[in-house]
N, C-alpha and C positions, 0 to 999 in steps of 0.2 A: 504493499500499499504506500502511495506516494505521500511525502509530507505535505502539509498545507503551506502555501506560500504567503508570506507578509512582507510588505514594502515598508521598510523603516525609514523615516526622515533621520538621516544620520549627519552629525556635524563632526564627528571624530574626537569630541571631548569626552570626558569621563562619564557622563550620564549615559550618552547614547551608545558608547562603547560597551558599557556593562549591560544595557538593554539588549543590545544585539546577542551577546553571549547568553543572556537569560532566556531569550526567545528561543535560542537553539535548544538549550536545555528543557525547554517545554515542548520540543518536537517540531518547531517551525523551520521551514527553509526560508532563510532571511535573505531578502534583497535589499541592499543598501543604496539608498538615495541621497545624493549630495547635490544641493542646490546652490549655485553660484549666483548671488544676488549683489555682488560687488564687494563682499568682504575680503579682507587681505589675507588669504590662505594658500598654502601650497596643495592644491587639490590632487596632484599626483601622491603625494605623500598621505593625504586623507584617504584616498582610494586604496593605497597600499596597506593602511592600518585596518580598514574594513576587512580586506581579504584575509589578512593575517588573524583577524578575531573570528573568521569563519563565514563571511559573507558569500553566497553562492554566486552572486552578481553584484556589481556595483555601477550605478549609473551617476555620472557627473554631468549636471546639465547646467549650461550657461543661460541664465534667464534674464540677463541684464537688460537687453533690449525690450523684451516684453514688460518687464518691471518699470522701466522708465516711461515707455510710450502708453501703456496701458493702465497703469496704477498711479505713478507719481505725477505725471503731467495733468491728468484729469483731476486728481485731487487738489492739485495747487490751483488750476484753473476754476474750481468750484469752491475755493476759499475754504477748504477743510481745514480748521484749526480746532483741536479738542481743548475744551475749557479754557478758550482765548489764548493759549500759548503753544501747545504741542502740535507740530506739523506731522505726526503720525508715521514716522519712518518705520517703526517695527509693525505696526498695524497694517501697513500698505504691503510689506513683504510677505506676510504670512498667506494670503489668498493665492498669490502667483506661485509660492512653493507648494501649496496644497493642490492647487490645479494640476501642477505636472506630476505630483506623486500619485494622484488618482488616475491619470492617463496612463502612467506606467504599470499601475497595479491592474488595470483592465487589460492592458496589452499582454501583460505576462500572466494572465489568468490567476492572479492573487486572490487570496481568501480574505485578506486584511490588510489594514494600513496601521502604522503604529508610529508614535511620536514620543518625545521625551520631555514634554513641557510639564511643569509643576502643577499640582493640584490647586494651588493657591493664586495662580497668575492668570492673566488674560490669554496668553497664547493657546492654551488648552482648549479655550471657547473658540478661538479664531480657526483652529485646525479642524476641530471636530464639526463645527457648523458647515464649514466649506465641504468636508467629507460628505455630510448628510445632504446638502444641496446638489452635489455633482455626483455622487454614487452612493445613494442610501442603501443598497445591497451589500456593500463592504462592511465587514466588520471592523470596528475601531479598538485598538488596543492601546491603553493609556496607562503604562505601568505605575505612575506615581499617584494613581487613584486606586490602585489594586491592593487589597488587604494583604495578601501574601507577600507581595513585592515590598511593600511599606514595612512589614515585619521584619524582613531581611535586611533592608537598607534604612537604617535610621537617619543616615547622613553621609557627609562625604568621607568620613573615616571608614566606614563600612564599604563604600564603594571603592576606595583605594586598596583595601585588604582584598576584596573580591578580585579586582584587576591583577593584583600580584599572584594570587593563588592561581588564576587562570592564564596567566602570562599575557594579559591583554596589553598590547602597545598603546599607551596614553601618555600624554606630556604632563598632566596634572600631578603634583607631588604634595601641595599643600593649600590650605584655604587662602584665596585671595581676599584682600580687603574690600573687594566689591566685584560684581559680575558686570560683564558687558556684552553687547551684541551689535554687530556692524553690518551695514549693507550700503548700497549706493546713496540712499537718502539721508542716513544718518549713522551716528554712533551713540548708543545709550549706555547708562551705568546705573546700577541699582543694587540694592541688598548690602550686606557686610557693613562697614563703617557708615554707609550712606543712609541706613536705616534710622540714624539718629538725624532728625530734620535740622539741628543745630550745627551738625559736623560740617566743616567747610571741605569741599572736594580738593585734594592736593592737586597742584598744578601739572605734576607729572602724569596725572591720570589722562589728560586730554591728549587724544592723538591726531585729530583731524583740524583743530583750530589753535592758533596762537593765542597767547594772552594779549590783551590790549597793550600791556607794557613792551611786549616784543614785537608788536605789528609794526610794519614799516612806517616811516614818516612821509613817505611818498604815496599819494593816493593812486588807484588805478581806475581808469575811465574806460567804459565799454558800451556798446550797443547791442541791446537784445531784441531781435524781431519776432513778432507772434503772428500766427495765422490761425484764426477761430480760437484764440486764447491759448494756443499751444506754441511753446518756443521753437523756432525753425531755424534760427541762425543767431550766432554770437560773434561780434566783431570787436577786437581790440586792437586798434591800429598801432598803439605804442609797442606792442609785442608781436605785430605781424600775424595775429591770430585771426581766422575766419573759419568758423565751424558751423556745419549743418547736420552732421550726423548726431542722432539723439544722445547716444551714451558718450560719445566724445565731447559733445557740448556740455552735457551735465558734469562730466568728470572735470572739464575746464573750470566750471562755476564753482565746484567743490574746492579744487586747488586754490583759485583766487580768494574765495570766501574765507577759507581756512586760513590763508596767509594774513588776511586783514582781521582775524579774530571775529568774523561774522557767524552768528547762528548758535550761540551757547545758551541754554536756558537750565534753570534749576527750579523745580516745582514739586509739590505734592498734588497729586491727581486722585481721582476717584476711579478705581478698577470697576469693571463690569461686575465682578463677583461679590462687590460690597466692601472691598478693603480699601483703605487709603494707602497710597504708595508714593515713595519719593523717587523721583526719577531726574538724572541729569542727562542732557542731551547736547549733541553737536550736529547740527543741521546747516551747513554753510551754503551749499548751492541752492537748496531748496528755499532758504530764507531770501536769497537774492531774487528768485524768480517770484516768490509770494509777493514782495514788495513792487517788483516791476509790473506784473500783471493788473495789480490793484491800481497802480498809477495809470496804465493804459486804459482800463475800465472808465476812469474819470471822464475821458474824452469821447470813448466809442461806445458805451453801454447806455441805453435808455435808462432814465431815473427810475421809472416804476418797475421795469424789469430788474434793475439792480437791487432795489429794495426788496422785491419778492425773492431774489436769488439769495440775498443775505439773510432773509428770514429762514430760508431753508438750510443754509450753510451749517449752522450749529448741528442740526439733525443729520445732515450728511456726514459731518465729522464723527457723530455718535455711532452711525451705522458702520462706518470703517472701523472705529476703535473697539466696538463690541463684537466685530466678527462677522458681519451680515453682508459683506461684499457681494455674494451670491445669493440675493434674495429679491422677492417682488418689489419692495420698497426701494432698494438700490436701482432696479430696472426703472422705476418710475421717476426717481429723482434725477438720474443721469440723463433720461430722455429730456426733462425739463431743462437741465443744465446746458445740455448740447444746443438746445433751441437758443438759450440765452447767449451762448458764445459765438454764435454765428456772426461773422464780419467784425468780431474783436480782433482786428488786423492793424499792424503798425509796429513802430519802433519806440523803444525807451532808452534814453541816455542815462547811464547809471554811473555813479562814483561810489568806489568802495574805499572806505577809510576808517581805521580804528574801531571796527565792530559796528560801523554804520553802513546802510545801504541809502544812498541819496539819489532820488530820481531828479535829473537836472533838466529834462525836456522830454518831450514826447510828440509824436505825429501819427495820424492814422488816416488811412484812404477812406475809412468809413467813419470818420470823426463827425460827432454831432455838435461839436463846437463852433459857433459862428462868432468869428472875432468882432465883426462889426456890430452884431447884436449885443455882444457882451460889453463893448466899449462904453466908457463914459464920456467919450468925446464925439462919438458918431453916433447919429440916430439909429441907423441899421434898420428901418421899417418898424421900430418900436415906438408907439405913441406912449409917452410917460403919463399922459392925462388919463390913460386907461387904468392905471395903477389905483386912482381914487375910487372907482367902482369896485375893483378887486379887494381893495382893503375894507371897503364898507361892508361887503357881503361877509368877509371873513370875521368882521367884528361883531356881527348880528349876534352870535350866540355868547360872545364875551359880555355884551351889554346886558343881555338877558339874565345871564348868571349873576351879574352884579346887582341888577335890580331885584332879583330873588333874594339874595343874600341880605340886602338892605331891608326888604320887607319882613324877612325873618327876624332880623335884629329888632324891628319896631315892635313885632309881636310878643318877643321876649320882655320887652320893657313894659 
């Protein structure tokens, strides 16, 4: 009788390495799946470690282009900011990872998919909701919610001992003062010393961004071009840079944003599972694009459409954060946003300096801005006398409210 196959989302770290071996001990044929979403890893080495641990197959999938074009860019265009600060780097990576994992599982005739996300965090929800939406027939194995697994592995010490006993090749040797996760959109830090909200993150923790003190004294100017609210070109004349390919463009923004100390945040957020969590994030390229597209919307997006979009944006961010990328509500909101983003075309001139993204000029072929109409020196077809009636009509309810307050005061006397 052939073993049942499971596709494990494998990072090569201590947790997933031990999970791979544990699944084998439970009779599974384990296929290791490694997703490249822009983290700095030696993927050949990760694949070799998976094989050495006993994986029957290893898939290393470069998902960077899909991640940038299908997830990062639409989220930024839709003003997805969780709790007014977080640009959702980890949240955006999980659905693209889960989608490819499911595809491999179906292609390989696997019985199940597995992940190593903790039972206290958001990622377990994001992975498992994606599995349910994309392939509800697949069994989901989540060891960190399994009583037997939890009884064997109380923490990192037990995992390290198990790895030694089974000669599992892992790099981990001791508890780090924090945990981190990296992809093209950002690098995040949490747990360990950071669980104390008063603890100041050590400067050597940050990997993508310089401190403001170490950022250059010379600013960097660039022009970002957009088509339907999606970045399509970045030009920096001083560095002879002209990029149009999505991943290369975003990599360059990450590089320059990091150089100028752009995109650091430190916050306590509300996890979907009901726990408050402190997270520290570096999101250099995403922060630049967020400021640039908001600036372009000022000239190219209709006022009422912008207001409606911004009413929906917090809900859009929640949908992403909570793991419902593949859902009817996401289909609905993205259809509405795509309509709002049509003809948001143009360019924004941006200056990067000491943690700041300064938008210094913008133009759009679909601009709704009328310079003559806006001018204080040119009539531009606007009859200022019309404002008298406009003000009188808008003042009617204010007058009525004041009269009612006055009458109520007389009655009390």
